PLY file of the C-alpha trace (Angstrom):
ply
format ascii 1.0
element vertex 265
property float x
property float y
property float z
element edge 264
property int vertex1
property int vertex2
end_header
99.44 297.01 116.81
101.56 294.37 118.54
99.60 292.39 121.13
101.32 290.27 123.78
99.04 287.44 124.91
99.58 285.61 128.19
98.28 282.07 128.35
98.66 281.69 124.56
97.86 277.96 124.71
94.97 278.35 127.11
91.30 278.15 126.24
90.85 281.87 125.52
94.43 282.79 124.68
94.78 280.16 121.94
91.70 281.51 120.14
93.03 285.07 120.36
96.35 283.88 118.93
94.49 282.25 116.02
92.35 285.29 115.24
94.58 288.32 115.86
97.22 288.86 113.21
99.80 290.68 115.33
99.39 288.61 118.50
102.61 287.36 120.09
102.75 284.54 122.66
104.05 285.41 126.11
106.23 282.80 127.86
104.72 281.25 130.97
104.51 283.59 133.95
103.73 280.80 136.41
106.68 281.48 138.75
107.52 284.97 137.54
108.50 287.86 139.78
108.20 291.57 139.03
111.68 291.80 137.46
110.93 288.86 135.14
107.65 290.42 134.02
109.28 293.80 133.39
112.12 292.20 131.43
109.73 290.21 129.24
107.60 293.25 128.47
110.70 295.35 127.72
111.96 292.67 125.32
108.66 292.31 123.43
107.83 296.04 123.44
104.11 295.38 122.91
101.57 298.09 122.23
99.09 296.10 124.29
98.96 293.16 126.70
95.99 290.79 126.83
96.18 288.79 130.04
94.20 285.54 129.78
96.39 283.31 131.96
94.90 282.38 135.32
94.46 279.65 137.89
90.75 279.16 137.23
89.83 275.82 138.79
87.81 276.82 141.86
88.65 273.70 143.88
92.36 273.92 143.03
92.40 277.54 144.20
90.88 276.46 147.52
93.58 273.79 147.90
96.41 276.18 146.98
95.46 279.69 148.08
99.04 280.97 147.76
99.23 279.70 144.19
95.87 281.23 143.40
96.92 284.58 144.85
100.13 284.63 142.85
98.42 283.68 139.57
95.20 285.63 139.96
96.35 288.75 141.82
100.12 289.23 141.85
100.85 288.50 138.18
98.16 290.89 136.85
99.41 293.54 139.28
102.94 293.09 137.92
101.63 293.53 134.38
99.71 296.65 135.38
102.92 298.14 136.78
104.52 298.01 133.30
102.12 300.82 132.28
101.47 299.14 128.92
97.83 299.25 127.82
96.40 296.03 129.27
93.24 293.96 128.99
92.71 291.56 131.91
90.19 288.72 132.00
88.14 288.26 135.14
85.11 286.03 135.80
81.34 285.93 136.29
82.10 284.07 139.53
82.38 287.47 141.28
78.54 287.51 141.27
78.08 284.17 143.02
77.21 285.71 146.37
74.83 288.34 145.02
71.32 288.60 146.37
68.32 289.21 144.14
67.52 287.68 140.79
69.73 289.79 138.51
70.95 290.28 135.89
73.80 291.95 137.71
75.62 295.11 136.69
79.32 295.68 137.23
78.72 297.51 140.53
77.02 294.60 142.32
79.81 292.02 142.63
79.83 289.82 145.72
82.28 286.87 145.61
81.48 283.62 147.40
84.66 281.57 146.83
88.41 282.14 147.06
88.93 282.27 143.30
86.33 285.01 142.91
87.64 286.97 145.90
91.11 286.94 144.38
89.74 288.03 141.01
87.83 290.93 142.55
90.91 292.04 144.51
92.88 291.86 141.26
90.35 294.08 139.49
90.56 296.73 142.19
94.33 296.70 142.44
95.13 296.86 138.73
92.70 299.74 138.23
94.24 301.58 141.18
97.62 301.26 139.46
96.42 302.13 135.96
92.82 303.39 135.49
92.94 302.82 131.72
93.16 299.01 132.17
90.17 297.14 130.71
88.84 294.35 132.94
86.58 291.82 131.23
84.34 289.71 133.46
83.82 286.72 131.20
80.96 284.23 131.22
81.44 280.47 130.97
82.90 279.96 127.48
82.67 276.98 125.17
84.11 275.64 121.91
85.00 272.41 120.22
88.53 271.10 120.92
91.28 273.01 119.12
94.06 271.08 117.37
97.38 271.21 119.20
95.94 272.87 122.29
95.08 271.11 125.58
91.32 270.60 125.75
89.15 271.06 128.78
85.53 270.37 129.51
83.06 273.10 128.69
79.31 273.37 128.21
79.25 272.26 124.57
81.81 269.45 124.89
80.15 268.13 128.03
76.78 268.03 126.27
78.21 266.29 123.18
79.79 263.58 125.33
76.34 262.56 126.50
75.61 260.61 129.64
73.90 262.25 132.59
74.38 265.94 133.34
72.86 268.22 135.95
71.94 271.88 135.45
69.82 274.12 137.62
66.25 274.92 136.61
66.47 278.21 138.51
70.03 279.44 137.89
70.45 282.11 135.24
73.89 282.13 133.64
75.12 282.86 130.14
77.45 280.75 128.01
79.57 282.39 125.32
81.17 281.11 122.13
84.86 281.70 122.86
85.67 282.47 119.22
83.24 285.38 119.34
84.90 286.61 122.53
88.33 286.36 120.86
87.03 288.16 117.77
85.94 291.16 119.86
89.21 291.49 121.75
90.73 294.32 119.68
87.56 296.39 120.10
87.48 295.55 123.78
91.05 296.78 124.12
89.96 300.18 122.79
87.33 300.62 125.51
87.77 303.25 128.21
89.38 301.79 131.30
87.15 300.02 133.79
85.21 296.82 134.42
82.90 295.31 131.79
80.64 292.26 131.81
81.89 290.46 128.70
79.97 287.85 126.77
76.54 286.75 125.65
73.39 287.46 127.58
70.87 284.73 128.30
67.25 284.96 129.44
67.03 281.18 129.96
68.03 279.09 132.96
70.97 276.73 132.56
68.65 273.72 132.40
66.56 275.40 129.68
69.74 276.23 127.74
70.93 272.63 127.97
67.49 271.35 126.93
67.56 273.63 123.86
70.93 272.21 122.77
69.80 268.64 123.43
66.73 269.15 121.26
68.62 271.02 118.55
71.09 268.16 118.01
69.07 265.22 119.28
71.75 264.46 121.85
71.63 261.23 123.90
72.11 263.10 127.16
69.99 262.73 130.28
69.41 266.10 131.93
68.76 266.34 135.65
67.75 269.33 137.72
70.63 270.33 139.98
68.25 272.30 142.18
68.63 275.93 143.25
72.04 277.45 142.53
73.24 281.07 142.78
72.68 283.19 139.70
75.74 284.17 137.62
73.61 286.41 135.44
75.36 289.40 133.92
73.89 292.58 132.47
76.12 293.51 129.50
74.47 296.87 128.86
77.64 298.84 129.65
79.59 296.83 127.07
76.89 297.22 124.41
76.63 300.94 125.04
80.39 301.15 124.39
79.89 299.43 121.01
80.87 295.80 121.70
77.85 293.56 121.09
77.62 289.78 121.43
75.01 287.43 120.08
72.63 286.00 122.67
73.60 282.68 124.23
71.33 280.70 121.87
72.46 282.69 118.82
76.09 282.03 119.75
75.45 278.32 120.18
73.73 278.25 116.80
76.70 280.02 115.21
79.12 277.54 116.76
77.08 274.57 115.52
77.08 275.99 111.99
80.80 276.76 112.10
81.57 273.12 112.91
78.98 271.62 110.58
77.01 270.20 113.47
73.83 271.71 112.11
72.64 272.59 108.62
73.15 276.22 107.57
0 1
1 2
2 3
3 4
4 5
5 6
6 7
7 8
8 9
9 10
10 11
11 12
12 13
13 14
14 15
15 16
16 17
17 18
18 19
19 20
20 21
21 22
22 23
23 24
24 25
25 26
26 27
27 28
28 29
29 30
30 31
31 32
32 33
33 34
34 35
35 36
36 37
37 38
38 39
39 40
40 41
41 42
42 43
43 44
44 45
45 46
46 47
47 48
48 49
49 50
50 51
51 52
52 53
53 54
54 55
55 56
56 57
57 58
58 59
59 60
60 61
61 62
62 63
63 64
64 65
65 66
66 67
67 68
68 69
69 70
70 71
71 72
72 73
73 74
74 75
75 76
76 77
77 78
78 79
79 80
80 81
81 82
82 83
83 84
84 85
85 86
86 87
87 88
88 89
89 90
90 91
91 92
92 93
93 94
94 95
95 96
96 97
97 98
98 99
99 100
100 101
101 102
102 103
103 104
104 105
105 106
106 107
107 108
108 109
109 110
110 111
111 112
112 113
113 114
114 115
115 116
116 117
117 118
118 119
119 120
120 121
121 122
122 123
123 124
124 125
125 126
126 127
127 128
128 129
129 130
130 131
131 132
132 133
133 134
134 135
135 136
136 137
137 138
138 139
139 140
140 141
141 142
142 143
143 144
144 145
145 146
146 147
147 148
148 149
149 150
150 151
151 152
152 153
153 154
154 155
155 156
156 157
157 158
158 159
159 160
160 161
161 162
162 163
163 164
164 165
165 166
166 167
167 168
168 169
169 170
170 171
171 172
172 173
173 174
174 175
175 176
176 177
177 178
178 179
179 180
180 181
181 182
182 183
183 184
184 185
185 186
186 187
187 188
188 189
189 190
190 191
191 192
192 193
193 194
194 195
195 196
196 197
197 198
198 199
199 200
200 201
201 202
202 203
203 204
204 205
205 206
206 207
207 208
208 209
209 210
210 211
211 212
212 213
213 214
214 215
215 216
216 217
217 218
218 219
219 220
220 221
221 222
222 223
223 224
224 225
225 226
226 227
227 228
228 229
229 230
230 231
231 232
232 233
233 234
234 235
235 236
236 237
237 238
238 239
239 240
240 241
241 242
242 243
243 244
244 245
245 246
246 247
247 248
248 249
249 250
250 251
251 252
252 253
253 254
254 255
255 256
256 257
257 258
258 259
259 260
260 261
261 262
262 263
263 264
């Protein structure tokens, strides 16, 4: 099955390209219009599109709302209009305004920043166009740097760099090993259309998760309490019921450490 991957050099897309045999890289859609998107899809004739490309920096989205809207709403809508089976990545940020402790199910989204509002609008619009689209609300993902691909800070890399870091002692949020997320993508693509919380679950706070990793590797990092922050805590029961199961956040971190030889097997 031929898979067309947008953002093939991005954090998630590059790992999908490395793990899926029939994945093909999509050219940049940064300034694309509907005709360009249709022409590209017609040329590639994919059986499936996996859309990972996005404008995901929250502060940059606030500075450039038009750019955010084009990248995070209009481009996915254009892809949905091609009527090719599509998997679209969304974000746990859609839960940032939720009340109550969580974990949150797919029905309880409440965005609290422009990026998340655009992502939620995208979800609704692509599913209106094509109800069989699979929308994956991803947790914060991590990995070691990948050769030949631009690196960006993530939970693991930030911790390994050391220094002083702040995490909340009350905020519940999961972190997910991106290679596990990429490895599940073909099964995710076979899910019935709809929205799914996608990633590891975590019963610990972010500060507790960071403390676990610090202790596990003996890292020279000073951890501070960032104080109360909104939960980004997802209930992945719908995904598990559909047959896609992730390791817990700590299990995934342990797997990553073993994969890179950072901890004994």
